[in-house]
MARGUDO-655986 format. One record per residue (C-alpha): residue number from 1; residue in one letter; chain; x negated, z negated, y negated. Coordinates in steps of 0.2 Angstrom, whole numbers. Layout:
MARGUDO-655986
<mitor num="NUM" residuo="A" cadena="A" east="X" up="Z" north="Y"/>
...
END
This chain:
MARGUDO-655986
<mitor num="1" residuo="M" cadena="A" east="-12" up="22" north="-121"/>
<mitor num="2" residuo="R" cadena="A" east="-1" up="18" north="-107"/>
<mitor num="3" residuo="R" cadena="A" east="-14" up="14" north="-94"/>
<mitor num="4" residuo="P" cadena="A" east="-25" up="2" north="-105"/>
<mitor num="5" residuo="L" cadena="A" east="-10" up="-7" north="-111"/>
<mitor num="6" residuo="A" cadena="A" east="-4" up="-9" north="-93"/>
<mitor num="7" residuo="S" cadena="A" east="-21" up="-16" north="-88"/>
<mitor num="8" residuo="L" cadena="A" east="-21" up="-29" north="-102"/>
<mitor num="9" residuo="L" cadena="A" east="-3" up="-34" north="-96"/>
<mitor num="10" residuo="F" cadena="A" east="-9" up="-37" north="-78"/>
<mitor num="11" residuo="A" cadena="A" east="-24" up="-47" north="-84"/>
<mitor num="12" residuo="A" cadena="A" east="-14" up="-57" north="-96"/>
<mitor num="13" residuo="L" cadena="A" east="0" up="-62" north="-83"/>
<mitor num="14" residuo="A" cadena="A" east="-12" up="-64" north="-68"/>
<mitor num="15" residuo="C" cadena="A" east="-10" up="-83" north="-70"/>
<mitor num="16" residuo="A" cadena="A" east="9" up="-81" north="-67"/>
<mitor num="17" residuo="C" cadena="A" east="7" up="-79" north="-48"/>
<mitor num="18" residuo="P" cadena="A" east="15" up="-93" north="-39"/>
<mitor num="19" residuo="G" cadena="A" east="-1" up="-98" north="-31"/>
<mitor num="20" residuo="A" cadena="A" east="-10" up="-101" north="-48"/>
<mitor num="21" residuo="D" cadena="A" east="-8" up="-120" north="-48"/>
<mitor num="22" residuo="L" cadena="A" east="-8" up="-124" north="-29"/>
<mitor num="23" residuo="P" cadena="A" east="-20" up="-137" north="-23"/>
<mitor num="24" residuo="S" cadena="A" east="-35" up="-129" north="-15"/>
<mitor num="25" residuo="I" cadena="A" east="-51" up="-132" north="-4"/>
<mitor num="26" residuo="L" cadena="A" east="-67" up="-123" north="-3"/>
<mitor num="27" residuo="N" cadena="A" east="-73" up="-115" north="13"/>
<mitor num="28" residuo="N" cadena="A" east="-90" up="-105" north="13"/>
<mitor num="29" residuo="G" cadena="A" east="-88" up="-104" north="-6"/>
<mitor num="30" residuo="I" cadena="A" east="-70" up="-96" north="-4"/>
<mitor num="31" residuo="D" cadena="A" east="-55" up="-104" north="-13"/>
<mitor num="32" residuo="Y" cadena="A" east="-41" up="-108" north="0"/>
<mitor num="33" residuo="V" cadena="A" east="-24" up="-114" north="-3"/>
<mitor num="34" residuo="G" cadena="A" east="-12" up="-124" north="8"/>
<mitor num="35" residuo="L" cadena="A" east="-1" up="-113" north="18"/>
<mitor num="36" residuo="E" cadena="A" east="13" up="-125" north="19"/>
<mitor num="37" residuo="E" cadena="A" east="13" up="-128" north="0"/>
<mitor num="38" residuo="G" cadena="A" east="11" up="-109" north="-3"/>
<mitor num="39" residuo="S" cadena="A" east="26" up="-105" north="9"/>
<mitor num="40" residuo="A" cadena="A" east="37" up="-118" north="1"/>
<mitor num="41" residuo="R" cadena="A" east="33" up="-110" north="-16"/>
<mitor num="42" residuo="L" cadena="A" east="40" up="-94" north="-9"/>
<mitor num="43" residuo="G" cadena="A" east="56" up="-102" north="-2"/>
<mitor num="44" residuo="L" cadena="A" east="49" up="-101" north="15"/>
<mitor num="45" residuo="R" cadena="A" east="47" up="-114" north="29"/>
<mitor num="46" residuo="L" cadena="A" east="31" up="-116" north="39"/>
<mitor num="47" residuo="E" cadena="A" east="33" up="-119" north="58"/>
<mitor num="48" residuo="R" cadena="A" east="19" up="-122" north="71"/>
<mitor num="49" residuo="S" cadena="A" east="21" up="-110" north="86"/>
<mitor num="50" residuo="I" cadena="A" east="14" up="-109" north="103"/>
<mitor num="51" residuo="P" cadena="A" east="-1" up="-109" north="105"/>
<mitor num="52" residuo="Q" cadena="A" east="-4" up="-123" north="92"/>
<mitor num="53" residuo="T" cadena="A" east="-17" up="-112" north="83"/>
<mitor num="54" residuo="T" cadena="A" east="-3" up="-101" north="77"/>
<mitor num="55" residuo="V" cadena="A" east="10" up="-104" north="63"/>
<mitor num="56" residuo="M" cadena="A" east="25" up="-94" north="58"/>
<mitor num="57" residuo="L" cadena="A" east="33" up="-92" north="41"/>
<mitor num="58" residuo="K" cadena="A" east="52" up="-92" north="41"/>
<mitor num="59" residuo="D" cadena="A" east="65" up="-86" north="29"/>
<mitor num="60" residuo="G" cadena="A" east="79" up="-97" north="36"/>
<mitor num="61" residuo="A" cadena="A" east="79" up="-94" north="55"/>
<mitor num="62" residuo="Q" cadena="A" east="70" up="-77" north="53"/>
<mitor num="63" residuo="P" cadena="A" east="51" up="-76" north="56"/>
<mitor num="64" residuo="V" cadena="A" east="43" up="-66" north="42"/>
<mitor num="65" residuo="A" cadena="A" east="24" up="-69" north="45"/>
<mitor num="66" residuo="R" cadena="A" east="13" up="-75" north="59"/>
<mitor num="67" residuo="L" cadena="A" east="-5" up="-81" north="56"/>
<mitor num="68" residuo="I" cadena="A" east="-18" up="-88" north="67"/>
<mitor num="69" residuo="D" cadena="A" east="-32" up="-100" north="65"/>
<mitor num="70" residuo="H" cadena="A" east="-49" up="-92" north="62"/>
<mitor num="71" residuo="S" cadena="A" east="-42" up="-75" north="62"/>
<mitor num="72" residuo="R" cadena="A" east="-39" up="-61" north="49"/>
<mitor num="73" residuo="D" cadena="A" east="-26" up="-52" north="61"/>
<mitor num="74" residuo="A" cadena="A" east="-9" up="-57" north="54"/>
<mitor num="75" residuo="D" cadena="A" east="9" up="-50" north="56"/>
<mitor num="76" residuo="L" cadena="A" east="19" up="-48" north="40"/>
<mitor num="77" residuo="K" cadena="A" east="37" up="-43" north="44"/>
<mitor num="78" residuo="G" cadena="A" east="33" up="-35" north="60"/>
<mitor num="79" residuo="L" cadena="A" east="18" up="-25" north="53"/>
<mitor num="80" residuo="R" cadena="A" east="-1" up="-28" north="58"/>
<mitor num="81" residuo="V" cadena="A" east="-11" up="-33" north="43"/>
<mitor num="82" residuo="F" cadena="A" east="-29" up="-38" north="42"/>
<mitor num="83" residuo="L" cadena="A" east="-32" up="-52" north="29"/>
<mitor num="84" residuo="G" cadena="A" east="-48" up="-51" north="18"/>
<mitor num="85" residuo="D" cadena="A" east="-53" up="-69" north="24"/>
<mitor num="86" residuo="P" cadena="A" east="-49" up="-78" north="40"/>
<mitor num="87" residuo="V" cadena="A" east="-35" up="-92" north="41"/>
<mitor num="88" residuo="I" cadena="A" east="-42" up="-109" north="44"/>
<mitor num="89" residuo="E" cadena="A" east="-36" up="-126" north="49"/>
<mitor num="90" residuo="R" cadena="A" east="-42" up="-142" north="42"/>
<mitor num="91" residuo="G" cadena="A" east="-36" up="-159" north="46"/>
<mitor num="92" residuo="G" cadena="A" east="-20" up="-152" north="55"/>
<mitor num="93" residuo="K" cadena="A" east="-16" up="-141" north="40"/>
<mitor num="94" residuo="F" cadena="A" east="-17" up="-122" north="38"/>
<mitor num="95" residuo="Y" cadena="A" east="-25" up="-114" north="24"/>
<mitor num="96" residuo="I" cadena="A" east="-26" up="-96" north="18"/>
<mitor num="97" residuo="S" cadena="A" east="-38" up="-89" north="5"/>
<mitor num="98" residuo="R" cadena="A" east="-30" up="-89" north="-13"/>
<mitor num="99" residuo="T" cadena="A" east="-34" up="-70" north="-14"/>
<mitor num="100" residuo="D" cadena="A" east="-25" up="-66" north="2"/>
<mitor num="101" residuo="Y" cadena="A" east="-10" up="-77" north="-4"/>
<mitor num="102" residuo="E" cadena="A" east="-9" up="-69" north="-20"/>
<mitor num="103" residuo="F" cadena="A" east="-12" up="-51" north="-15"/>
<mitor num="104" residuo="R" cadena="A" east="-5" up="-50" north="3"/>
<mitor num="105" residuo="I" cadena="A" east="7" up="-64" north="6"/>
<mitor num="106" residuo="V" cadena="A" east="16" up="-65" north="-10"/>
<mitor num="107" residuo="P" cadena="A" east="18" up="-46" north="-13"/>
<mitor num="108" residuo="R" cadena="A" east="25" up="-43" north="5"/>
<mitor num="109" residuo="L" cadena="A" east="36" up="-58" north="6"/>
<mitor num="110" residuo="R" cadena="A" east="42" up="-60" north="-12"/>
<mitor num="111" residuo="P" cadena="A" east="37" up="-45" north="-23"/>
<mitor num="112" residuo="D" cadena="A" east="48" up="-52" north="-36"/>
<mitor num="113" residuo="L" cadena="A" east="35" up="-66" north="-39"/>
<mitor num="114" residuo="A" cadena="A" east="20" up="-54" north="-38"/>
<mitor num="115" residuo="G" cadena="A" east="18" up="-52" north="-57"/>
<mitor num="116" residuo="P" cadena="A" east="24" up="-37" north="-68"/>
<mitor num="117" residuo="P" cadena="A" east="27" up="-22" north="-58"/>
<mitor num="118" residuo="P" cadena="A" east="21" up="-4" north="-62"/>
<mitor num="119" residuo="R" cadena="A" east="33" up="8" north="-70"/>
<mitor num="120" residuo="Q" cadena="A" east="46" up="17" north="-59"/>
<mitor num="121" residuo="P" cadena="A" east="36" up="31" north="-50"/>
<mitor num="122" residuo="H" cadena="A" east="39" up="49" north="-56"/>
<mitor num="123" residuo="V" cadena="A" east="22" up="57" north="-54"/>
<mitor num="124" residuo="I" cadena="A" east="15" up="57" north="-36"/>
<mitor num="125" residuo="A" cadena="A" east="-4" up="61" north="-33"/>
<mitor num="126" residuo="I" cadena="A" east="-7" up="68" north="-15"/>
<mitor num="127" residuo="D" cadena="A" east="-25" up="69" north="-9"/>
<mitor num="128" residuo="P" cadena="A" east="-28" up="80" north="6"/>
<mitor num="129" residuo="G" cadena="A" east="-44" up="72" north="13"/>
<mitor num="130" residuo="H" cadena="A" east="-60" up="82" north="15"/>
<mitor num="131" residuo="G" cadena="A" east="-61" up="101" north="12"/>
<mitor num="132" residuo="G" cadena="A" east="-74" up="115" north="10"/>
<mitor num="133" residuo="T" cadena="A" east="-90" up="110" north="18"/>
<mitor num="134" residuo="D" cadena="A" east="-83" up="93" north="22"/>
<mitor num="135" residuo="D" cadena="A" east="-73" up="97" north="38"/>
<mitor num="136" residuo="G" cadena="A" east="-69" up="78" north="42"/>
<mitor num="137" residuo="T" cadena="A" east="-68" up="75" north="60"/>
<mitor num="138" residuo="E" cadena="A" east="-64" up="88" north="73"/>
<mitor num="139" residuo="N" cadena="A" east="-56" up="87" north="90"/>
<mitor num="140" residuo="R" cadena="A" east="-69" up="93" north="102"/>
<mitor num="141" residuo="T" cadena="A" east="-56" up="99" north="115"/>
<mitor num="142" residuo="H" cadena="A" east="-44" up="109" north="104"/>
<mitor num="143" residuo="H" cadena="A" east="-57" up="112" north="90"/>
<mitor num="144" residuo="S" cadena="A" east="-45" up="107" north="77"/>
<mitor num="145" residuo="M" cadena="A" east="-52" up="101" north="60"/>
<mitor num="146" residuo="E" cadena="A" east="-46" up="86" north="50"/>
<mitor num="147" residuo="K" cadena="A" east="-47" up="96" north="33"/>
<mitor num="148" residuo="T" cadena="A" east="-35" up="109" north="39"/>
<mitor num="149" residuo="Y" cadena="A" east="-22" up="96" north="45"/>
<mitor num="150" residuo="T" cadena="A" east="-23" up="85" north="29"/>
<mitor num="151" residuo="L" cadena="A" east="-20" up="100" north="18"/>
<mitor num="152" residuo="D" cadena="A" east="-5" up="106" north="29"/>
<mitor num="153" residuo="V" cadena="A" east="3" up="89" north="29"/>
<mitor num="154" residuo="A" cadena="A" east="0" up="87" north="10"/>
<mitor num="155" residuo="E" cadena="A" east="9" up="104" north="7"/>
<mitor num="156" residuo="R" cadena="A" east="23" up="99" north="17"/>
<mitor num="157" residuo="L" cadena="A" east="24" up="82" north="8"/>
<mitor num="158" residuo="K" cadena="A" east="23" up="91" north="-9"/>
<mitor num="159" residuo="K" cadena="A" east="38" up="101" north="-5"/>
<mitor num="160" residuo="L" cadena="A" east="48" up="86" north="0"/>
<mitor num="161" residuo="L" cadena="A" east="43" up="76" north="-15"/>
<mitor num="162" residuo="Q" cadena="A" east="48" up="90" north="-27"/>
<mitor num="163" residuo="A" cadena="A" east="65" up="93" north="-18"/>
<mitor num="164" residuo="A" cadena="A" east="68" up="74" north="-21"/>
<mitor num="165" residuo="G" cadena="A" east="64" up="76" north="-40"/>
<mitor num="166" residuo="Y" cadena="A" east="46" up="70" north="-41"/>
<mitor num="167" residuo="A" cadena="A" east="32" up="78" north="-50"/>
<mitor num="168" residuo="V" cadena="A" east="17" up="81" north="-39"/>
<mitor num="169" residuo="V" cadena="A" east="-1" up="83" north="-42"/>
<mitor num="170" residuo="M" cadena="A" east="-13" up="88" north="-28"/>
<mitor num="171" residuo="T" cadena="A" east="-31" up="84" north="-28"/>
<mitor num="172" residuo="R" cadena="A" east="-35" up="100" north="-19"/>
<mitor num="173" residuo="E" cadena="A" east="-24" up="115" north="-15"/>
<mitor num="174" residuo="T" cadena="A" east="-36" up="126" north="-6"/>
<mitor num="175" residuo="D" cadena="A" east="-51" up="123" north="6"/>
<mitor num="176" residuo="V" cadena="A" east="-63" up="116" north="-6"/>
<mitor num="177" residuo="D" cadena="A" east="-74" up="101" north="-7"/>
<mitor num="178" residuo="V" cadena="A" east="-69" up="89" north="-21"/>
<mitor num="179" residuo="P" cadena="A" east="-80" up="74" north="-24"/>
<mitor num="180" residuo="K" cadena="A" east="-71" up="57" north="-21"/>
<mitor num="181" residuo="Q" cadena="A" east="-72" up="51" north="-39"/>
<mitor num="182" residuo="I" cadena="A" east="-65" up="67" north="-46"/>
<mitor num="183" residuo="R" cadena="A" east="-50" up="65" north="-34"/>
<mitor num="184" residuo="S" cadena="A" east="-45" up="49" north="-43"/>
<mitor num="185" residuo="E" cadena="A" east="-49" up="56" north="-60"/>
<mitor num="186" residuo="I" cadena="A" east="-37" up="71" north="-56"/>
<mitor num="187" residuo="A" cadena="A" east="-23" up="58" north="-53"/>
<mitor num="188" residuo="N" cadena="A" east="-28" up="48" north="-68"/>
<mitor num="189" residuo="Q" cadena="A" east="-28" up="63" north="-79"/>
<mitor num="190" residuo="A" cadena="A" east="-10" up="68" north="-73"/>
<mitor num="191" residuo="N" cadena="A" east="-4" up="50" north="-77"/>
<mitor num="192" residuo="A" cadena="A" east="0" up="48" north="-58"/>
<mitor num="193" residuo="D" cadena="A" east="11" up="33" north="-54"/>
<mitor num="194" residuo="L" cadena="A" east="3" up="32" north="-36"/>
<mitor num="195" residuo="L" cadena="A" east="-9" up="41" north="-25"/>
<mitor num="196" residuo="V" cadena="A" east="-7" up="44" north="-6"/>
<mitor num="197" residuo="S" cadena="A" east="-23" up="50" north="2"/>
<mitor num="198" residuo="I" cadena="A" east="-20" up="59" north="19"/>
<mitor num="199" residuo="H" cadena="A" east="-33" up="58" north="33"/>
<mitor num="200" residuo="F" cadena="A" east="-34" up="58" north="52"/>
<mitor num="201" residuo="N" cadena="A" east="-44" up="46" north="62"/>
<mitor num="202" residuo="S" cadena="A" east="-58" up="47" north="74"/>
<mitor num="203" residuo="L" cadena="A" east="-67" up="35" north="86"/>
<mitor num="204" residuo="Y" cadena="A" east="-78" up="46" north="96"/>
<mitor num="205" residuo="P" cadena="A" east="-84" up="44" north="110"/>
<mitor num="206" residuo="N" cadena="A" east="-68" up="34" north="112"/>
<mitor num="207" residuo="T" cadena="A" east="-54" up="47" north="116"/>
<mitor num="208" residuo="K" cadena="A" east="-40" up="35" north="121"/>
<mitor num="209" residuo="T" cadena="A" east="-36" up="25" north="105"/>
<mitor num="210" residuo="T" cadena="A" east="-21" up="31" north="96"/>
<mitor num="211" residuo="G" cadena="A" east="-10" up="25" north="82"/>
<mitor num="212" residuo="V" cadena="A" east="-7" up="22" north="63"/>
<mitor num="213" residuo="E" cadena="A" east="-20" up="14" north="51"/>
<mitor num="214" residuo="I" cadena="A" east="-18" up="11" north="33"/>
<mitor num="215" residuo="L" cadena="A" east="-33" up="8" north="21"/>
<mitor num="216" residuo="L" cadena="A" east="-33" up="-1" north="5"/>
<mitor num="217" residuo="F" cadena="A" east="-47" up="-5" north="-8"/>
<mitor num="218" residuo="P" cadena="A" east="-52" up="-23" north="-6"/>
<mitor num="219" residuo="P" cadena="A" east="-49" up="-36" north="-20"/>
<mitor num="220" residuo="R" cadena="A" east="-65" up="-42" north="-28"/>
<mitor num="221" residuo="T" cadena="A" east="-75" up="-54" north="-18"/>
<mitor num="222" residuo="Q" cadena="A" east="-67" up="-48" north="-1"/>
<mitor num="223" residuo="R" cadena="A" east="-76" up="-38" north="12"/>
<mitor num="224" residuo="S" cadena="A" east="-72" up="-21" north="20"/>
<mitor num="225" residuo="A" cadena="A" east="-65" up="-22" north="38"/>
<mitor num="226" residuo="N" cadena="A" east="-81" up="-14" north="45"/>
<mitor num="227" residuo="S" cadena="A" east="-92" up="-27" north="37"/>
<mitor num="228" residuo="W" cadena="A" east="-84" up="-40" north="49"/>
<mitor num="229" residuo="S" cadena="A" east="-92" up="-31" north="64"/>
<mitor num="230" residuo="P" cadena="A" east="-107" up="-40" north="73"/>
<mitor num="231" residuo="G" cadena="A" east="-123" up="-36" north="64"/>
<mitor num="232" residuo="E" cadena="A" east="-115" up="-29" north="48"/>
<mitor num="233" residuo="K" cadena="A" east="-118" up="-36" north="31"/>
<mitor num="234" residuo="N" cadena="A" east="-106" up="-44" north="19"/>
<mitor num="235" residuo="D" cadena="A" east="-101" up="-30" north="7"/>
<mitor num="236" residuo="A" cadena="A" east="-90" up="-39" north="-5"/>
<mitor num="237" residuo="Q" cadena="A" east="-91" up="-34" north="-23"/>
<mitor num="238" residuo="A" cadena="A" east="-93" up="-45" north="-38"/>
<mitor num="239" residuo="T" cadena="A" east="-84" up="-35" north="-51"/>
<mitor num="240" residuo="D" cadena="A" east="-67" up="-27" north="-51"/>
<mitor num="241" residuo="A" cadena="A" east="-64" up="-8" north="-49"/>
<mitor num="242" residuo="P" cadena="A" east="-50" up="0" north="-59"/>
<mitor num="243" residuo="V" cadena="A" east="-39" up="0" north="-44"/>
<mitor num="244" residuo="N" cadena="A" east="-40" up="-19" north="-42"/>
<mitor num="245" residuo="A" cadena="A" east="-28" up="-20" north="-57"/>
<mitor num="246" residuo="Y" cadena="A" east="-15" up="-15" north="-44"/>
<mitor num="247" residuo="N" cadena="A" east="-20" up="-26" north="-29"/>
<mitor num="248" residuo="A" cadena="A" east="-2" up="-33" north="-26"/>
<mitor num="249" residuo="W" cadena="A" east="6" up="-16" north="-28"/>
<mitor num="250" residuo="N" cadena="A" east="-7" up="-7" north="-17"/>
<mitor num="251" residuo="S" cadena="A" east="-1" up="-20" north="-4"/>
<mitor num="252" residuo="V" cadena="A" east="18" up="-16" north="-7"/>
<mitor num="253" residuo="L" cadena="A" east="14" up="3" north="-6"/>
<mitor num="254" residuo="A" cadena="A" east="4" up="1" north="10"/>
<mitor num="255" residuo="G" cadena="A" east="18" up="-9" north="18"/>
<mitor num="256" residuo="T" cadena="A" east="32" up="4" north="14"/>
<mitor num="257" residuo="L" cadena="A" east="21" up="19" north="21"/>
<mitor num="258" residuo="H" cadena="A" east="15" up="9" north="36"/>
<mitor num="259" residuo="R" cadena="A" east="32" up="5" north="42"/>
<mitor num="260" residuo="R" cadena="A" east="39" up="22" north="39"/>
<mitor num="261" residuo="V" cadena="A" east="25" up="32" north="47"/>
<mitor num="262" residuo="L" cadena="A" east="24" up="19" north="62"/>
<mitor num="263" residuo="D" cadena="A" east="43" up="20" north="65"/>
<mitor num="264" residuo="A" cadena="A" east="43" up="39" north="64"/>
<mitor num="265" residuo="L" cadena="A" east="28" up="42" north="76"/>
<mitor num="266" residuo="K" cadena="A" east="31" up="27" north="88"/>
<mitor num="267" residuo="T" cadena="A" east="12" up="26" north="91"/>
<mitor num="268" residuo="G" cadena="A" east="1" up="10" north="91"/>
<mitor num="269" residuo="D" cadena="A" east="-1" up="-1" north="76"/>
<mitor num="270" residuo="R" cadena="A" east="-19" up="-1" north="71"/>
<mitor num="271" residuo="G" cadena="A" east="-15" up="-11" north="55"/>
<mitor num="272" residuo="E" cadena="A" east="-19" up="-12" north="37"/>
<mitor num="273" residuo="K" cadena="A" east="-37" up="-14" north="33"/>
<mitor num="274" residuo="F" cadena="A" east="-49" up="-15" north="18"/>
<mitor num="275" residuo="E" cadena="A" east="-62" up="-2" north="14"/>
<mitor num="276" residuo="H" cadena="A" east="-72" up="2" north="-1"/>
<mitor num="277" residuo="L" cadena="A" east="-66" up="20" north="-3"/>
<mitor num="278" residuo="G" cadena="A" east="-72" up="31" north="-16"/>
<mitor num="279" residuo="V" cadena="A" east="-56" up="40" north="-18"/>
<mitor num="280" residuo="L" cadena="A" east="-47" up="24" north="-22"/>
<mitor num="281" residuo="R" cadena="A" east="-60" up="15" north="-32"/>
<mitor num="282" residuo="G" cadena="A" east="-57" up="23" north="-49"/>
<mitor num="283" residuo="L" cadena="A" east="-38" up="24" north="-48"/>
<mitor num="284" residuo="K" cadena="A" east="-27" up="18" north="-63"/>
<mitor num="285" residuo="C" cadena="A" east="-12" up="17" north="-52"/>
<mitor num="286" residuo="P" cadena="A" east="-8" up="10" north="-35"/>
<mitor num="287" residuo="G" cadena="A" east="-15" up="20" north="-20"/>
<mitor num="288" residuo="V" cadena="A" east="-18" up="19" north="-2"/>
<mitor num="289" residuo="L" cadena="A" east="-26" up="30" north="12"/>
<mitor num="290" residuo="V" cadena="A" east="-15" up="34" north="27"/>
<mitor num="291" residuo="E" cadena="A" east="-23" up="38" north="44"/>
<mitor num="292" residuo="S" cadena="A" east="-7" up="43" north="54"/>
<mitor num="293" residuo="A" cadena="A" east="-16" up="49" north="70"/>
<mitor num="294" residuo="F" cadena="A" east="-32" up="50" north="79"/>
<mitor num="295" residuo="L" cadena="A" east="-40" up="67" north="81"/>
<mitor num="296" residuo="S" cadena="A" east="-52" up="60" north="93"/>
<mitor num="297" residuo="S" cadena="A" east="-37" up="58" north="105"/>
<mitor num="298" residuo="D" cadena="A" east="-33" up="74" north="114"/>
<mitor num="299" residuo="S" cadena="A" east="-15" up="68" north="116"/>
<mitor num="300" residuo="E" cadena="A" east="-13" up="65" north="97"/>
<mitor num="301" residuo="A" cadena="A" east="-22" up="81" north="93"/>
<mitor num="302" residuo="E" cadena="A" east="-10" up="91" north="104"/>
<mitor num="303" residuo="R" cadena="A" east="5" up="83" north="95"/>
<mitor num="304" residuo="L" cadena="A" east="-3" up="87" north="78"/>
<mitor num="305" residuo="A" cadena="A" east="-5" up="105" north="83"/>
<mitor num="306" residuo="L" cadena="A" east="15" up="106" north="82"/>
<mitor num="307" residuo="P" cadena="A" east="22" up="110" north="65"/>
<mitor num="308" residuo="P" cadena="A" east="37" up="98" north="69"/>
<mitor num="309" residuo="Y" cadena="A" east="26" up="84" north="71"/>
<mitor num="310" residuo="R" cadena="A" east="17" up="87" north="55"/>
<mitor num="311" residuo="D" cadena="A" east="34" up="88" north="47"/>
<mitor num="312" residuo="A" cadena="A" east="38" up="71" north="54"/>
<mitor num="313" residuo="I" cadena="A" east="22" up="64" north="46"/>
<mitor num="314" residuo="A" cadena="A" east="27" up="71" north="29"/>
<mitor num="315" residuo="A" cadena="A" east="45" up="65" north="30"/>
<mitor num="316" residuo="A" cadena="A" east="39" up="48" north="34"/>
<mitor num="317" residuo="M" cadena="A" east="27" up="48" north="19"/>
<mitor num="318" residuo="L" cadena="A" east="41" up="53" north="8"/>
<mitor num="319" residuo="A" cadena="A" east="52" up="39" north="15"/>
<mitor num="320" residuo="G" cadena="A" east="38" up="27" north="12"/>
<mitor num="321" residuo="I" cadena="A" east="36" up="32" north="-6"/>
<mitor num="322" residuo="Q" cadena="A" east="55" up="31" north="-9"/>
<mitor num="323" residuo="D" cadena="A" east="55" up="14" north="-2"/>
<mitor num="324" residuo="Y" cadena="A" east="41" up="9" north="-13"/>
<mitor num="325" residuo="A" cadena="A" east="51" up="16" north="-28"/>
<mitor num="326" residuo="E" cadena="A" east="66" up="6" north="-23"/>
<mitor num="327" residuo="V" cadena="A" east="56" up="-10" north="-23"/>
<mitor num="328" residuo="I" cadena="A" east="50" up="-6" north="-41"/>
<mitor num="329" residuo="R" cadena="A" east="68" up="-1" north="-46"/>
<mitor num="330" residuo="R" cadena="A" east="75" up="-17" north="-40"/>
<mitor num="331" residuo="L" cadena="A" east="61" up="-27" north="-50"/>
<mitor num="332" residuo="R" cadena="A" east="63" up="-16" north="-65"/>
<mitor num="333" residuo="P" cadena="A" east="81" up="-10" north="-67"/>
<mitor num="334" residuo="A" cadena="A" east="85" up="3" north="-80"/>
<mitor num="335" residuo="P" cadena="A" east="91" up="-4" north="-96"/>
<mitor num="336" residuo="I" cadena="A" east="109" up="-2" north="-100"/>
<mitor num="337" residuo="S" cadena="A" east="111" up="6" north="-117"/>
<mitor num="338" residuo="A" cadena="A" east="126" up="2" north="-128"/>
<mitor num="339" residuo="P" cadena="A" east="138" up="16" north="-128"/>
<mitor num="340" residuo="G" cadena="A" east="142" up="25" north="-145"/>
<mitor num="341" residuo="P" cadena="A" east="159" up="28" north="-152"/>
<mitor num="342" residuo="A" cadena="A" east="169" up="41" north="-142"/>
<mitor num="343" residuo="A" cadena="A" east="174" up="57" north="-150"/>
<mitor num="344" residuo="G" cadena="A" east="190" up="56" north="-160"/>
<mitor num="345" residuo="T" cadena="A" east="189" up="37" north="-163"/>
<mitor num="346" residuo="S" cadena="A" east="186" up="28" north="-179"/>
<mitor num="347" residuo="P" cadena="A" east="169" up="20" north="-182"/>
<mitor num="348" residuo="G" cadena="A" east="177" up="3" north="-181"/>
<mitor num="349" residuo="A" cadena="A" east="186" up="6" north="-165"/>
<mitor num="350" residuo="A" cadena="A" east="179" up="-3" north="-150"/>
<mitor num="351" residuo="P" cadena="A" east="171" up="9" north="-137"/>
<mitor num="352" residuo="A" cadena="A" east="178" up="10" north="-120"/>
<mitor num="353" residuo="P" cadena="A" east="168" up="0" north="-107"/>
<mitor num="354" residuo="A" cadena="A" east="155" up="11" north="-98"/>
<mitor num="355" residuo="T" cadena="A" east="149" up="9" north="-80"/>
<mitor num="356" residuo="H" cadena="A" east="131" up="10" north="-76"/>
<mitor num="357" residuo="S" cadena="A" east="123" up="15" north="-59"/>
<mitor num="358" residuo="P" cadena="A" east="104" up="16" north="-59"/>
<mitor num="359" residuo="P" cadena="A" east="98" up="32" north="-51"/>
<mitor num="360" residuo="T" cadena="A" east="91" up="31" north="-33"/>
<mitor num="361" residuo="R" cadena="A" east="79" up="46" north="-36"/>
<mitor num="362" residuo="P" cadena="A" east="69" up="49" north="-52"/>
<mitor num="363" residuo="S" cadena="A" east="72" up="64" north="-63"/>
<mitor num="364" residuo="A" cadena="A" east="60" up="78" north="-62"/>
<mitor num="365" residuo="G" cadena="A" east="45" up="78" north="-73"/>
<mitor num="366" residuo="P" cadena="A" east="33" up="63" north="-78"/>
END
């Protein structure tokens, strides 16, 4: 019963977003809101930058976002994020699509205004990509297969999560091919509070590109990143997928994982992008896919062959999950229960004051 109730709550409070009543314009049928008004609603200040096609959002003197006219490529707190629609300028004013404002800008810069948060995470679903007859990508020099590394990193992450007190469900624990929709159903059946799908990237015949890439499921009406390439068709979908109930929190989770993996590996930032991924579509909890390295790069394949490097990836993912859990904890602090009478006191005696410190790690079990 918990998941249907949560979905109803998200739908009922969708209008609580601070962008709900912002003035808007239509551009190619897409609803856009004024970026200046939108940033003011979040307690931020908009400032034109150089070149004049660029604007900064600032929290006091601190820049927290950079956006560019006619571009989807944005910077949110130092992380590269691809918006679902390009920013536009009209009559000297900058506009951002309402969908990007509500599900990218607000969650990342003011998560306290992003609507009701999910529950504090206790059950973590780990999805080792590929498996069985599906090898994923393969490094042609070192003959290392993606499916092997995804399972290895997943097992390392599982041990770290369990040591930190989380319950863990794996979508596969051996070299088997699990259909994508079954992977999300495994997470749902376990009442998972979030899912991290582990993959490694490829751009053959390009063997030079390296870096970290994070993939999210697009909100309804927004396109996948690949569909913006020349000659590709608009693949935006007209109806919500189950995972779209968590659009804002997918973005929060993507940001915490993105920062930790990027900081740990110190490779290129390939950004957060939208893709209509089958493993995420049916989720009834937040979920993202992490591509932490390119197997098509010989240099990254060499590093991936080293167990300490795979340890570093797993440790960064753990830290990202813990950061996400801390965001939720701040938004949903544990209730303080009234203490009962102390032993040896009369029923009418006033109880001694109790201190309360919310745990920084969840207890074991769901």
